[in-house]
C-alpha positions as CSV (number, residue, x, y, z in Angstrom):
1,M,11.8,-21.3,-26.0
2,L,8.3,-22.6,-25.5
3,V,7.3,-23.0,-22.0
4,G,5.7,-26.3,-21.1
5,P,2.8,-27.0,-18.6
6,R,5.3,-28.0,-15.9
7,E,7.1,-24.6,-16.1
8,V,3.7,-22.7,-16.2
9,E,2.7,-24.7,-13.1
10,V,5.9,-23.8,-11.3
11,F,5.5,-20.2,-12.1
12,E,1.8,-20.0,-11.1
13,A,2.7,-21.7,-7.8
14,A,5.2,-18.8,-7.1
15,R,3.0,-16.0,-8.6
16,G,1.3,-15.1,-5.3
17,R,4.6,-14.7,-3.5
18,L,6.2,-12.8,-6.3
19,E,3.3,-10.3,-6.3
20,A,3.6,-9.9,-2.5
21,I,7.3,-9.1,-2.8
22,A,6.9,-6.8,-5.8
23,Y,4.1,-4.8,-4.0
24,R,6.2,-4.2,-1.0
25,L,9.1,-3.2,-3.1
26,L,7.2,-0.9,-5.5
27,G,4.2,0.3,-3.3
28,S,2.0,0.0,-6.4
29,A,-0.2,-3.0,-7.0
30,S,-0.4,-2.2,-10.8
31,D,3.4,-1.9,-11.0
32,A,3.8,-5.1,-9.1
33,E,1.5,-6.9,-11.5
34,D,3.7,-5.6,-14.5
35,A,6.9,-6.7,-12.8
36,V,5.5,-10.2,-12.2
37,Q,4.4,-10.4,-15.8
38,D,7.8,-9.4,-17.0
39,T,9.3,-12.0,-14.8
40,F,7.1,-14.6,-16.5
41,L,8.3,-13.5,-19.8
42,R,11.9,-14.0,-18.7
43,W,10.9,-17.5,-17.3
44,Q,9.4,-18.4,-20.7
45,S,12.7,-17.8,-22.4
46,A,15.0,-19.3,-19.7
47,D,17.0,-22.5,-20.0
48,H,15.0,-24.4,-17.5
49,G,17.3,-27.3,-17.4
50,S,20.0,-25.1,-15.9
51,V,17.7,-23.6,-13.2
52,E,18.5,-25.5,-10.1
53,T,16.0,-23.7,-7.7
54,P,13.1,-22.0,-9.6
55,E,12.1,-20.0,-6.5
56,A,15.5,-18.5,-6.1
57,W,15.8,-17.8,-9.9
58,L,12.4,-16.1,-10.1
59,T,13.0,-14.1,-6.9
60,K,16.3,-12.8,-8.3
61,V,14.8,-11.9,-11.7
62,L,11.8,-10.1,-10.1
63,T,14.0,-8.3,-7.7
64,N,16.3,-6.9,-10.5
65,L,13.2,-5.8,-12.4
66,C,11.9,-4.0,-9.3
67,L,15.3,-2.4,-8.7
68,N,15.1,-0.9,-12.2
69,R,11.5,0.2,-11.7
70,L,12.3,1.8,-8.3
71,T,15.0,4.0,-9.9
72,S,12.9,5.2,-12.7
73,A,9.8,5.7,-10.5
74,R,11.6,7.8,-8.1
75,A,12.9,10.0,-11.0
76,R,9.2,10.5,-12.1
77,R,8.1,11.3,-8.5
78,E,10.6,14.0,-8.2
79,T,9.1,15.9,-11.0
80,A,5.5,15.1,-10.3
81,V,3.0,17.6,-8.8
82,G,1.7,16.9,-5.4
83,Q,2.2,14.0,-3.0
84,W,2.8,10.3,-3.8
85,L,1.1,7.6,-1.7
86,P,1.2,3.8,-2.0
87,E,-1.7,2.0,-3.6
88,P,-4.2,0.6,-1.1
89,V,-5.0,-3.2,-1.2
90,F,-8.0,-4.6,0.5
91,A,-8.0,-7.5,3.1
92,G,-7.9,-10.9,1.5
93,D,-5.8,-9.9,-1.6
94,R,-2.9,-12.3,-2.0
95,M,-0.7,-9.3,-2.9
96,L,-0.7,-8.6,0.9
97,G,1.4,-11.8,1.2
98,P,2.2,-13.5,4.5
99,S,0.6,-12.1,7.7
100,D,1.7,-14.6,10.4
101,T,3.9,-12.3,12.3
102,V,3.6,-8.6,13.5
103,E,6.6,-7.7,11.3
104,Q,5.0,-9.2,8.2
105,R,1.7,-7.3,8.8
106,E,3.5,-4.1,9.6
107,S,5.6,-4.3,6.4
108,V,2.6,-3.9,4.2
109,S,0.9,-1.0,6.1
110,L,0.6,2.1,4.1
111,A,2.6,3.9,6.8
112,M,5.6,1.5,6.4
113,L,5.3,1.5,2.6
114,T,5.5,5.3,2.7
115,L,8.4,5.2,5.1
116,M,10.3,2.7,2.9
117,E,10.5,5.4,0.3
118,R,13.3,6.8,2.5
119,L,15.4,3.7,1.8
120,S,17.8,3.1,-1.1
121,A,16.6,0.5,-3.6
122,K,19.0,-2.1,-2.2
123,E,17.9,-1.2,1.5
124,R,14.4,-1.7,0.5
125,V,15.0,-5.1,-1.1
126,V,17.0,-6.4,1.8
127,Y,14.5,-5.1,4.4
128,V,11.5,-6.6,2.6
129,L,13.1,-10.1,1.9
130,R,14.4,-10.3,5.4
131,E,11.6,-8.9,7.4
132,A,8.6,-9.9,5.5
133,F,9.6,-13.2,3.8
134,G,12.3,-14.6,6.2
135,Y,15.1,-14.9,3.6
136,S,18.5,-15.5,5.2
137,H,21.3,-12.9,4.6
138,A,23.1,-15.5,2.4
139,E,20.1,-15.9,0.3
140,I,19.6,-12.1,-0.1
141,A,23.2,-11.6,-0.9
142,E,22.9,-14.1,-3.7
143,V,19.9,-12.2,-5.0
144,L,21.7,-8.9,-5.0
145,D,25.1,-10.2,-5.9
146,V,26.7,-8.8,-2.7
147,T,28.6,-10.4,0.2
148,E,26.7,-11.7,3.2
149,S,28.4,-9.2,5.5
150,N,27.4,-6.3,3.1
151,C,23.9,-7.6,3.2
152,Q,23.9,-7.5,7.0
153,Q,25.1,-3.9,6.9
154,I,22.5,-2.9,4.4
155,Y,19.9,-4.5,6.7
156,R,21.1,-2.6,9.8
157,R,21.0,0.7,7.9
158,A,17.4,0.1,6.6
159,K,16.2,-0.9,10.1
160,G,17.8,2.4,11.5
161,H,16.0,4.5,8.8
162,L,12.6,2.8,9.6
163,A,12.9,2.9,13.4
164,A,9.6,4.0,14.9
165,D,8.6,4.5,18.6
166,R,4.9,3.7,18.1
167,R,3.3,0.6,16.6
168,R,-0.1,0.5,15.0
169,V,-3.0,-1.0,16.8
170,E,-4.1,-4.2,15.0
171,V,-7.8,-4.3,14.3
172,D,-10.3,-6.9,13.0
173,A,-13.1,-6.0,10.5
174,A,-15.6,-5.2,13.3
175,A,-13.2,-2.9,15.1
176,A,-12.2,-1.3,11.8
177,R,-15.9,-0.6,11.0
178,K,-16.5,1.1,14.4
179,I,-13.4,3.3,13.9
180,V,-14.6,4.3,10.4
181,E,-18.1,5.0,11.5
182,E,-17.0,7.2,14.3
183,F,-14.5,9.1,12.2
184,L,-17.2,9.6,9.4
185,A,-19.9,10.8,11.8
186,A,-17.4,13.2,13.3
187,A,-16.3,14.4,9.8
188,L,-19.8,14.8,8.5
189,S,-21.0,16.7,11.6
190,G,-18.6,19.4,10.9
191,R,-17.6,19.5,14.6
192,T,-13.9,19.8,14.6
193,D,-13.8,19.2,18.5
194,T,-15.1,15.7,17.9
195,L,-12.5,14.9,15.4
196,V,-9.7,16.4,17.4
197,R,-10.6,13.9,20.2
198,M,-10.0,11.0,17.8
199,L,-6.7,12.3,16.5
200,A,-3.1,12.1,18.0
201,D,-1.6,15.5,18.6
202,D,1.0,14.8,15.8
203,V,-1.4,13.3,13.3
204,I,-0.6,13.7,9.7
205,S,-3.0,13.8,6.8
206,D,-1.8,13.3,3.3
207,G,-3.1,12.3,-0.1
208,E,-2.6,11.6,-3.7
209,S,-5.1,12.7,-6.3
210,G,-3.7,12.1,-9.7
211,G,-5.1,15.6,-10.6
212,T,-8.7,14.5,-10.3
213,L,-9.7,15.5,-6.7
214,F,-8.8,18.2,-4.2
215,A,-5.4,17.5,-2.7
216,L,-2.8,19.5,-0.9
217,P,0.7,19.8,-2.3
218,R,2.1,18.8,1.1
219,P,0.8,16.9,4.2
220,V,-1.3,18.6,6.9
221,T,0.0,18.1,10.5
222,G,-1.5,18.6,14.0
223,A,-4.8,17.5,15.3
224,L,-6.7,20.8,15.0
225,R,-5.4,21.5,11.4
226,V,-6.2,18.0,10.3
227,A,-9.6,18.2,11.8
228,R,-10.5,21.4,10.0
229,F,-9.0,20.0,6.7
230,V,-11.1,16.8,7.1
231,S,-14.3,18.7,7.9
232,G,-13.9,20.7,4.7
233,L,-13.1,17.7,2.7
234,F,-16.1,15.8,3.8
235,K,-18.5,18.8,3.5
236,P,-20.8,18.0,0.5
237,S,-20.6,20.3,-2.5
238,A,-21.6,20.2,-6.2
239,E,-18.0,20.9,-7.1
240,K,-16.7,17.7,-5.3
241,W,-19.6,15.6,-6.9
242,S,-18.7,16.9,-10.4
243,L,-15.1,15.9,-10.0
244,I,-16.1,12.5,-8.7
245,G,-18.8,12.0,-11.3
246,G,-21.7,11.9,-8.9
247,K,-22.7,11.4,-5.3
248,P,-20.7,8.4,-4.0
249,A,-21.7,5.8,-1.4
250,L,-19.4,5.4,1.6
251,F,-18.3,2.0,2.9
252,A,-16.1,0.7,5.8
253,T,-13.5,-1.9,5.2
254,V,-9.9,-3.0,5.9
255,A,-7.0,-2.0,3.6
256,N,-3.4,-2.9,4.3
257,G,-4.4,-4.1,7.8
258,A,-5.9,-0.8,8.8
259,P,-9.5,0.7,9.0
260,A,-10.3,2.3,5.7
261,L,-13.2,4.3,4.2
262,V,-14.1,3.5,0.6
263,L,-15.9,5.9,-1.8
264,M,-17.9,4.1,-4.5
265,N,-19.5,5.7,-7.5
266,E,-21.2,3.8,-10.4
267,G,-19.3,0.6,-9.7
268,R,-15.9,2.3,-9.3
269,V,-13.7,2.9,-6.2
270,V,-13.1,6.7,-6.5
271,G,-11.3,7.1,-3.2
272,V,-9.8,5.2,-0.3
273,V,-9.1,7.0,3.0
274,S,-7.0,4.7,5.4
275,F,-6.3,5.4,9.1
276,D,-3.1,4.5,11.1
277,V,-4.3,3.9,14.6
278,T,-2.2,3.7,17.7
279,A,-2.9,3.8,21.4
280,D,-2.6,7.6,21.2
281,G,-5.4,7.8,18.6
282,I,-5.3,8.2,14.8
283,V,-1.7,9.2,13.8
284,G,-2.3,9.0,9.9
285,V,-5.1,9.8,7.5
286,H,-4.1,8.8,4.0
287,T,-6.3,9.5,1.1
288,Q,-5.8,7.8,-2.3
289,A,-7.8,9.2,-5.1
290,N,-5.6,8.6,-8.1
291,P,-7.7,6.5,-10.6
292,A,-4.5,4.8,-11.8
293,K,-4.0,3.4,-8.2
294,L,-7.6,2.3,-7.7
295,E,-8.0,-0.1,-10.6
296,R,-7.2,-3.3,-8.7
297,A,-9.2,-2.0,-5.7
298,T,-12.2,-1.6,-8.1
299,R,-11.8,-5.2,-9.4
300,R,-11.4,-6.7,-5.9
301,W,-14.3,-4.7,-4.5
302,A,-16.7,-6.0,-7.3
303,G,-16.1,-9.5,-6.2
304,S,-16.1,-9.1,-2.5
305,G,-18.8,-9.2,0.2
306,H,-18.5,-5.6,1.4
307,G,-21.8,-5.2,3.2
308,E,-24.1,-2.2,3.2
309,P,-22.8,1.4,2.8
310,L,-22.5,3.6,5.8
311,V,-23.7,6.6,3.8
312,T,-25.5,6.7,0.3
313,G,-25.6,9.8,-1.8
314,W,-23.1,11.7,0.3
């Protein structure tokens, strides 16, 4: 069935919300884009006359596509070498979705997206639709073809799995830049004692490389160990530059609502280091250097006013 201008308009009006849902469900901007495009293909061939509520129809189709992708993605991750991390998304990207409440902003943090990997596929759907988009249990039950009481039980289980005793400190662009500047200065100085003072005692550093940069097979934990690891990671060397393709420029920005350090080389984002900040200090240092998960970041960076680099020719 050929889709008319009205049907295209309806879908485009929903695209931003669909991308934001898919990103939270999949933790990957590129996978989210694919899921939304597949949803559009289903919409093209649908009997639009029988669709009473396009928003509900599109959400259900997208969710089922994401459920299938979650199952296959987890199977791939179990056999993959190294760590898996979510794909960072810069401030202002519509894929971040609604940010009116603390819960909405927290649901798209890299820390929460990583934690949500603990959930079953259905738990993740219920949590995201309820917590980040305000869907009622009745509406979510319709999406998943379960009873409303079952939906409520799934939601309680998901909340239990994600319970945390510390909430991130929310920062604006100026505060984020200051945090990144201080961290970078300490890392480049090679003084681990300065870094340790910025880190929480139980800080975790993890990263995904896609096989292109140095990365550990498992997270580093503890302030002193993380400080030593970071100092080594930021120590300039010809070997690092050869893997990156040259000496990168380092910028400060905000990604997923948190301070982030961006490594740029020849117009490409080659790495994003994000920081989870609480009242106790930095509790998470997340390094994403997988080229497959930096394509959207590169496109967004090219069209943004990102200011001057903190360091050039690192």
